[in-house]
Backbone bond lengths (Angstrom), bond angles and torsions (degrees), N, CA, C in turn:
res aa  C-N    CA-C-N  psi(-1)  N-CA   C-N-CA  omega(-1)  CA-C   N-CA-C  phi
1 M - - - 1.387 - - 1.633 107.46 -
2 V 1.354 113.74 -43.54 1.442 119.49 -178.75 1.519 107.21 -61.39
3 S 1.277 116.62 -48.72 1.431 125.99 -177.00 1.529 109.66 -57.71
4 D 1.325 123.24 -40.77 1.418 129.46 176.48 1.569 107.83 -64.32
5 L 1.300 118.73 -40.05 1.571 123.31 -178.92 1.456 105.12 -69.22
6 R 1.434 118.79 -42.16 1.401 113.86 -171.60 1.680 110.01 -72.07
7 R 1.284 112.76 -34.68 1.486 120.01 171.13 1.539 109.13 -55.25
8 A 1.252 113.75 -47.39 1.547 115.74 -175.82 1.560 107.28 -64.97
9 V 1.240 120.30 -38.15 1.476 121.85 177.32 1.449 112.64 -64.09
10 V 1.413 114.57 -40.16 1.508 115.68 179.28 1.555 111.30 -68.82
11 V 1.408 113.63 -37.60 1.430 113.61 177.50 1.564 113.37 -65.31
12 T 1.334 117.29 -38.49 1.426 124.93 179.96 1.611 106.97 -60.75
13 L 1.316 115.36 -54.45 1.462 123.07 -171.48 1.627 102.28 -64.54
14 G 1.309 117.80 -35.60 1.542 116.58 176.41 1.396 114.21 -65.33
15 E 1.288 116.86 -28.97 1.543 122.94 174.25 1.506 109.81 -69.99
16 L 1.271 114.08 -48.60 1.531 122.92 179.84 1.526 106.58 -61.65
17 G 1.303 121.30 -34.09 1.477 124.16 175.30 1.525 118.26 -65.08
18 R 1.368 110.04 -10.69 1.454 117.78 -177.81 1.599 110.30 -104.69
19 S 1.419 112.87 5.19 1.449 118.63 178.79 1.607 115.54 -54.39
20 D 1.274 115.62 159.58 1.414 117.78 168.94 1.499 114.51 -79.76
21 D 1.337 115.67 -19.71 1.399 124.71 -179.98 1.508 113.46 -86.33
22 W 1.315 117.93 120.06 1.465 125.15 -173.01 1.643 108.40 -60.90
23 R 1.427 114.60 -36.21 1.506 115.14 175.17 1.459 111.86 -61.48
24 D 1.305 119.38 -44.12 1.429 120.19 179.73 1.585 113.91 -61.42
25 R 1.343 114.06 -37.02 1.434 117.39 175.61 1.503 113.60 -69.88
26 A 1.390 114.78 -40.27 1.507 117.39 177.51 1.591 109.16 -65.06
27 D 1.306 121.41 -40.44 1.416 120.48 173.23 1.495 116.42 -64.08
28 A 1.287 114.82 -37.64 1.487 121.89 178.55 1.519 106.17 -61.97
29 G 1.281 119.32 -55.40 1.391 123.91 -177.85 1.564 114.95 -56.24
30 H 1.271 112.27 -51.93 1.561 115.77 175.25 1.559 112.42 -58.17
31 S 1.307 118.92 -44.18 1.479 121.45 -179.66 1.498 109.60 -70.92
32 L 1.252 119.68 -38.77 1.462 124.37 -175.89 1.496 110.84 -66.80
33 A 1.298 120.71 -28.03 1.400 127.87 173.36 1.547 113.05 -51.23
34 E 1.311 113.11 -37.37 1.502 120.25 179.25 1.652 110.44 -59.09
35 F 1.301 113.85 -23.94 1.366 121.42 -174.16 1.594 114.39 -110.03
36 A 1.282 114.86 18.37 1.455 123.42 -173.45 1.533 113.43 -57.82
37 E 1.248 117.27 -34.10 1.411 122.06 178.27 1.567 117.34 -62.03
38 M 1.312 113.53 -14.89 1.444 122.38 -176.80 1.601 103.82 -87.91
39 P 1.343 113.47 130.93 1.432 115.97 -172.88 1.704 110.23 -64.39
40 E 1.299 112.34 -27.38 1.508 118.08 174.57 1.385 118.09 -60.92
41 A 1.398 116.29 -20.87 1.462 122.85 -173.33 1.549 112.43 -93.80
42 V 1.272 113.34 -16.31 1.518 117.82 -170.92 1.647 109.67 -65.58
43 E 1.292 121.41 -50.34 1.299 122.31 177.35 1.539 119.96 -60.26
44 P 1.298 112.51 -49.01 1.517 112.30 171.05 1.539 115.71 -59.57
45 L 1.274 114.46 -41.28 1.501 117.21 174.01 1.527 115.09 -57.92
46 L 1.262 116.06 -41.67 1.534 117.07 178.66 1.486 110.04 -69.03
47 G 1.378 120.69 -35.96 1.248 121.17 169.39 1.611 125.75 -60.24
48 L 1.318 105.70 -32.76 1.379 114.95 174.42 1.481 117.92 -76.49
49 V 1.412 116.02 -34.57 1.472 124.03 176.54 1.569 103.78 -66.14
50 L 1.255 117.55 -34.74 1.495 118.22 -175.66 1.581 111.86 -104.44
51 N 1.382 116.51 27.75 1.352 122.43 -176.57 1.459 113.73 -54.55
52 R 1.296 113.48 130.05 1.532 119.01 -179.63 1.539 112.71 -80.63
53 G 1.338 118.00 -28.83 1.483 120.03 -175.54 1.488 114.31 -78.23
54 D 1.291 118.68 -26.75 1.566 110.88 -175.87 1.703 103.02 -158.83
55 T 1.196 114.80 129.89 1.515 117.10 174.81 1.502 113.28 -74.50
56 F 1.386 117.69 -16.02 1.495 117.88 167.90 1.385 114.22 -55.84
57 V 1.379 112.72 -39.52 1.602 118.31 -175.90 1.484 103.32 -69.33
58 T 1.383 122.76 -39.34 1.477 122.52 174.54 1.507 110.10 -54.75
59 R 1.319 118.69 -56.90 1.470 116.56 -179.38 1.470 114.85 -60.34
60 R 1.245 121.49 -44.91 1.418 125.91 -172.38 1.548 107.25 -63.78
61 T 1.290 120.27 -42.26 1.490 124.70 -176.56 1.544 108.26 -73.75
62 A 1.364 117.08 -41.07 1.436 117.63 -179.62 1.557 109.32 -68.41
63 E 1.225 120.25 -39.04 1.488 124.43 168.94 1.476 115.66 -52.30
64 G 1.277 116.54 -49.23 1.447 120.66 175.62 1.531 114.66 -58.09
65 L 1.283 111.45 -46.26 1.440 118.83 179.72 1.589 111.77 -66.55
66 L 1.276 115.15 -40.57 1.453 118.21 179.16 1.565 114.86 -70.26
67 R 1.276 113.49 -31.57 1.422 121.18 -179.35 1.577 115.17 -71.46
68 R 1.331 110.41 -8.22 1.490 115.53 170.52 1.502 111.71 -79.03
69 K 1.250 117.44 -19.01 1.540 126.80 176.43 1.462 103.57 43.78
70 D 1.324 116.42 62.28 1.569 121.13 169.03 1.467 104.83 -148.76
71 R 1.360 106.02 174.53 1.482 116.66 -172.80 1.555 111.45 -63.90
72 V 1.283 113.27 -37.73 1.590 116.45 -174.89 1.564 104.95 -64.11
73 G 1.259 119.36 -50.40 1.450 117.81 -174.89 1.501 114.54 -66.41
74 L 1.318 115.61 -39.93 1.444 119.80 176.16 1.577 114.05 -68.12
75 T 1.317 117.69 -30.31 1.386 121.28 177.03 1.520 110.21 -70.81
76 I 1.311 118.97 -42.83 1.443 116.89 176.47 1.543 114.80 -65.39
77 V 1.293 117.80 -37.00 1.436 120.77 175.51 1.479 111.90 -68.27
78 A 1.282 119.96 -45.59 1.556 126.16 170.64 1.549 111.47 -51.84
79 S 1.358 118.89 -45.70 1.372 125.60 179.02 1.584 110.10 -60.65
80 A 1.248 112.66 -46.77 1.539 118.73 177.78 1.489 111.70 -63.61
81 L 1.267 115.89 -48.17 1.479 122.49 175.94 1.488 114.97 -56.81
82 A 1.271 118.10 -33.63 1.500 118.58 177.90 1.455 116.84 -67.23
83 V 1.362 118.97 -17.96 1.423 124.50 -174.29 1.574 108.40 -123.47
84 A 1.278 121.30 -2.49 1.449 128.50 -176.10 1.514 108.82 -64.39
85 N 1.343 117.28 147.02 1.452 120.83 169.60 1.583 104.22 -79.39
86 D 1.290 116.43 174.56 1.470 125.80 -178.14 1.588 109.34 -55.84
87 N 1.373 118.00 -48.77 1.418 123.16 177.07 1.493 112.70 -50.83
88 H 1.403 114.55 -58.32 1.365 116.60 -175.88 1.496 115.46 -68.29
89 A 1.429 118.87 -30.18 1.386 123.64 173.28 1.477 110.33 -58.21
90 D 1.384 116.82 -43.07 1.469 118.85 179.09 1.454 118.44 -57.76
91 Y 1.435 114.65 -37.91 1.429 124.12 -177.86 1.568 104.73 -76.74
92 I 1.329 122.30 -38.87 1.451 118.65 175.96 1.500 109.03 -65.12
93 H 1.250 120.90 -35.87 1.429 122.11 175.24 1.556 112.13 -60.50
94 V 1.286 117.43 -42.76 1.441 120.43 177.98 1.474 110.34 -62.68
95 A 1.276 117.56 -38.11 1.522 122.05 178.83 1.526 109.09 -66.38
96 I 1.299 117.61 -36.80 1.594 121.48 -179.46 1.582 105.15 -69.56
97 V 1.299 117.01 -41.89 1.491 114.63 -174.49 1.593 104.52 -73.25
98 D 1.278 121.05 -40.38 1.432 118.13 177.03 1.505 113.48 -58.35
99 V 1.269 119.57 -41.30 1.349 119.98 -173.24 1.596 112.02 -81.33
100 F 1.309 120.20 -37.75 1.404 122.00 -174.17 1.506 119.35 -104.57
101 S 1.397 116.87 -10.07 1.507 116.15 -177.44 1.443 115.98 -86.66
102 I 1.300 115.14 153.75 1.399 118.55 -177.25 1.654 100.03 -111.89
103 F 1.247 112.07 141.13 1.494 116.71 -173.33 1.508 114.01 -86.76
104 S 1.299 117.50 51.19 1.439 124.14 -177.13 1.553 107.87 -68.02
105 A 1.252 121.87 -26.25 1.448 124.47 -174.86 1.551 111.24 -81.93
106 C 1.328 115.75 -5.92 1.412 122.42 -174.97 1.686 112.61 -70.64
107 P 1.346 116.38 119.90 1.421 115.18 -172.97 1.514 112.02 -60.19
108 T 1.286 123.81 -34.14 1.440 128.58 174.80 1.559 110.50 -58.88
109 F 1.288 113.32 -44.51 1.445 113.17 -179.68 1.532 110.09 -72.25
110 Q 1.291 120.93 -42.17 1.523 116.69 171.32 1.435 118.99 -54.70
111 A 1.310 117.46 -30.35 1.385 123.90 178.91 1.550 109.07 -62.24
112 W 1.343 117.17 -39.10 1.449 120.08 -174.81 1.519 109.23 -77.47
113 V 1.288 119.42 -23.59 1.471 121.14 -175.83 1.507 114.42 -71.99
């Protein structure tokens, strides 16, 4: 039963990911990242990371996948990065920095140390 419900969620988020509205696609990508271990989610996630309509969708989906901090999320992002154009690669890079960087260069942080 739970498996059927999870599949239904993946299907629904996949449909939302095909919306004309960039906000719907960004929300779908970020939410669908939680189900990245399901085979049915991989293709829609790749499509959202490489979204042609809006690079915010790329960034938001990549962030969701990277925040999983597991092999599945990293594999999908790496697969997308391998075929991404320069523009999408830049936004994937921004997501990587946002998720994995430490703000040690921040002047406010340095003042506290």
